[in-house]
Every structure is written in structure tokens, then in C-alpha cells.
N, C-alpha and C positions, 0 to 999 in steps of 0.2 A: 505493499500500499503505499503509495507517496503522499495524502494527506488523510487523515481523521478526522471525520466531523463530530464532536459530542454535540447531540441535538434533541430536536422532536420529531416520532415520526407521528404521521396521522392519517385519517381517513379523510381526505378532501371533497366536500360535495359542494358542487359551486350550484346557484341559480341565478340565472338570468333573468329581470322583471323589465317591463318599462318603469316601472314605478314603483316603490317599497307603500306597501301598503298600508294605510293608519292603523287604529285601532277600532275594531269591529268591521276593518274591510280584507278585501282579498284582491289577489293579483293571479295571473295566469304566468306560468314559468315557460319564458322562451326559450330556453335553452339549459338542459344540465348536465354537469358533467360528474363523474366522481374516480378521483385518482390517490394515487399516493402523493402524500402531503406532509405539511410539518414544515418548520424551517431546515431542521438537520436534513433530510431526507431531499427537498427541493435543491438545498445547497449540493449535496452528495449528487444527484440527478444531473446537476448543472457541469458539476467537475469531471464527469464519466463522458459528457458528451464533449466536454470540450478535452479530451485525450487524457485526463489525469486517472489516475489507479483510486479510486478514495472507498474507504471505508467508514460504517456508519457505528457510533454507539448510541445506544438512545432504547426505550423501554416500547412493546409492543403487548397485548394482551395475549391468555394463551384462546382465544375464538378464533372462529373461522375469517374475519375480518383480518387481524395480524396474520395468521398463514398468507391471506393471499397479497397484503401488502410487501410481506418478507420477500415473496415468490416473485413480485415485478420488481423490487429494487434489486435482486439479483438479477433477472433480465435486461436491467438497467447497465449493470455490469457494475454494482457496488458490493463491496465484502460487507456480508452482513453476520459472519461470525459471532461478532460479540453484540447482539441487538439480543437484547432479554426476552424472553415470551413469560410474562409475568403470570402468575398460578391467580386463577379463580379473579381477573381483572379482564375490563373491556377496553380493547383498543379505543385511543381518543377519538374523537370526531371533531372538524372544526366543518360547518356549515359557511359560506361566505354567499351573502346576498348579494348582485349584483345589480344597481341600476343601469338605465341607460345612458347615463353619463360619466360610467366607469366609477362609481363611488360606492366604498363595499361597507357592507355591516357584516360583521363576525358572530359565529355563534358558536361558542367554545364548551366543549365538555372534556375536559382535559384531566381528571380527577388525578388524587395524588399516586395511585398503585403506578400507574404510566409515567410518572417522573423520574429522571435518574436518582438513584442516591450515591454516596459515596462508594459504596459497595461494589455499584456495577460497574461504576466508571473506572476499578481497583482492577477488577476481575478483568479486565482491558488492558491492564500496564503495560505487556508486552507491545502492542502495537503502539502504544502511544509513545514510546520510548523508541521505538524505533522507525516512525514517520518523519520527513523531511518538513509537515507543516500540519499543524491540529487546530481545526478550529470548533471554539468554543461558544456556545451559545449562553449567554448571560441569563436567558430566561427561564433557566433552566435553577434548579435548589443551589445555594451557595456550600454546601459540601461536596454536591457532583462537582462545580465549577473549580472547588479549591484541589479534588481530586485529578482532574485534569490536570489544571496549571503542574502541581506536584509530580507527576509521570512525565510531560511531556518538558520537562526541566529543559532537555537536550534539543529540542523542534525549534522551529518558528510559529507562534503561536499568532489564531487571528481570533481577538475578541469582536464579537456580534452584539452589542447593544449597549446599556452603558453600566460600570461597575457603580455599586453603591455599597454605604456603612465604612466602618472604622477601615477595614481592608481594602479600600480603594486605589489606594496609590502602590502598596503593593500588586493588584491586581493588573492595573495598569504597567508597574515595571516587568512584568514577565510577557509582555505583549512586543511583536516584532509589529502587527497590524490593527487597528480599533477600526470598526468601521461602525455608525452609529446610523439611524434615521431620525428625521426631523425632530420627533419627540424627544429621541433619548442623546440627543447633540444638545436641546436646551437641556436636560437635565443632569449633564456633563458640566455646561455651561452656567445653571444655578440662576439662568437667568433666560428674557427670550435674545433670539438671535435676529436681530431686524435685516441685516444686510450679508453680503458673501464676506464682507473684510471685519466685520464678528468672528465669522465661521474660521477665517484664516486663522486670526488671533487664539480663538480655542483650539484648533488644530494646531499652531505652535506650540501651547502650554498641554498637549499631551504630548505632542515630541518630545518636550525637555523633560518628560518623565520619566521616558525610557523608549517607548515603542518607537520605528522607525519612520512608521506614518500612521496618518489618520484619513480616515474618508467620511467626509461627514456630508446628512441630507439636508438642504434649506427648500424653502417654501420655490424659489425657484432654477433650483439644480443641483451642483454637487459642488465639494468642494474637496479639495484635495491636498495634504501638506503634507510634505518628507523634509530631513535634514537638507536643507539648502534650496526649498525650491516649493512651489506649491502652484497651482489650477485650478481654474476657475471654469467650470464646465455646464451652462445653462439645458434646461430642459429641452429635449428633441422635441421638433414640431411633426409629431405624431400620432394617428390616431389610439385614441386611450380605452380600452375595454374593461380592463382592471388593474390595477394597479397591483395585489397580491402577485408575491416572490418577488418584485421587480430588486427590493436589497439584494431578497438573496442571490440572483443571478448575478448581481454588481461584485457582489462578494465571492463566489464563488469564482468569475472571471477575474479579480481583481489577484486572488491565490494563483488561478491556472498560470496568469501571465508571472507574478513576481517569483512561481516556483520555476518555473520556464528561463529565466534569466533576464528578462526585459525590464529595462528603467521603469522609474514609477509613473512617466506621463506617459508611455506608451500603455502600461497598464493600465493608468486611470482613463485612457480613451477606451479601451477597449472593454472595460468594468459598465461606463455608461452606455456603449453599445447593447451589452448583453441587459441590460435594465429597459431599454428602449426596444429592445426585441419582445422582453416578455408582459411589459404590457398592453400588445395587442391582439391578447388572449384573455378569455377568463380563464381562475384559478391562477395558481402558484406555480403549478408544471413548468419547466423552461421545456426550451425545444431548441437548443442553439447549433451553431454549424461554424464554424471557425473562421473556412474563409469567408464567409458570409458577415461575420463579424468584423473581420479586418475590412473590406470592405465599406463595412456602414461607418466605421471608425475613421477610416482614411489614411491607414497606417498599412505600408507594405508586408510582406510575408518577412 
């Protein structure tokens, strides 16, 4: 495995409607998709599509849904040997209701049994120690995050989310890459990010704490800051069906590009192209083609 992703696995049910109904109302579903989902699975799928050998550390139930998702992930080229099948647990479910403007509402059934524990992560200690990169999703319980960081001490660690609490500085210092969406970036800043300049300052502060690169979403685009430079890339003018999964595709493309030896600016452009490609389809599952991404990003092979 080149990259191990530590994160969420769920059944993703996408319902596309013209308008989300209010209380006491109903709406016809224009399109329905059911797929392997969750942030961890989305990233791992994207990495496999980009030519990286990914492994996934996560939890599913011991139900038929869990078995189906594990099988799909294996067909996608993901090593699932360290995914936990939790006894007497139902696999997580995310319902993504998307309106005609591409705005989503999530209904999440992710009970405690399908969240990672420290012991779950420790059981995957060997691949975490041997991987070149480890992507850790901070939406998982803190004990699982800490275990991942301990076992991945020799890897380049990508943090997806905003660390909080008393160990925030230590978590940041353990990372090579930090990626945060707009809400998470403002959590890191402790204030609203009103423009790209504010995000650049936040990114520079993050890099001073240890990471080599920060990727921050703002309302108008994405800001990338690394040691010795930064890049602000506006959102592409592209039709948006659903923004679900755009951040996962962006993170995966960043990791794949950096792991392949690309410089930060090229990696950033490819990452934004991956996100723009993903928003054109309902649901978080990516469908990335490396050559198409290079063309979209305007970078040579």
C-alpha cells in the first residue's frame, strides 16, 4: 500500500429533487443513487483511480450492507484487509438530499459502533508504519486519531479537518499536509475568513506549526500555502450537481500528486481540477481520470 486512509465508510444514498419539501410536504425524487460512501472510502476510491495503491482502515457492520460495501471497495482496487466488521452493528448510512441548485442536506446514521477505536487503529499498525502517506480524518474519535498518528510516525501524514482541544498543536506538528473545508478553516482561525488574504495568513500560521502545506477552502475558492509560497485558485465556472465529495477528491488528488513528487503548485492545480470534476455528479463517489485532470488543470504530463 502506498497510502493508508483512516476514516469513515458508509452506505451513501443520494436523492435528487427539484426542491426540498417543507414540513407536511412531499417531493418526487428525480434521481436516486446508492453507492459506497463516507469520507474515507471516497478518498480511497479517488486514490485508486489516480494510480495509487490505497488501503482503508475503517468500520462497517456485520450486516449484508457492510459485506456489499467491502466487496465494492475491493473491486475499486482498495486493500480492505484492515477494515473492521463490527459484530451486531449496522453499517453507517448517509442520506444526501440534493436540490436543483446543487445544495445538499445530509441525514447521517453513524452510531458509535461504526466509529473507529484506538484498538481498531492499533490492529492496523503495520500498514500504518509501512505506508508512505497516511490520511487521517479528524471526524473520527480522538483516541483513533491519536493511535493513527502514533503508528504513522514515519509516514507523511495528511490531516483532513480541524484539530481541536489541548492537543491541537501536537496534532498539527505531526502532519505534512492539512486540508480543511470552509467551516473547518474558520474553526482553525477562530474567526470568519472574509477573504483570500485572511486564508493565506491562516495557512502561513499552520505551516509555521510544522506542516509543509495547508489547503484551505473559502467561499470563493481554495487557498494553498506551503513553505516559500502560496496559490489562490478561484472556483471553476462549471455546472454543479452536488458538492458532496469535492473535498475528498481534492485531498486525494493532493496526496497522489505530492506522493508522485509533484511540486506544490502543480499538486494544487490538479487537486482543484479533481474537485471541479466531482461536483458535476450527484453523490460523493469520484470518477477521476488522470489525463483528463491534467488537461482540465492545464498542466503538462
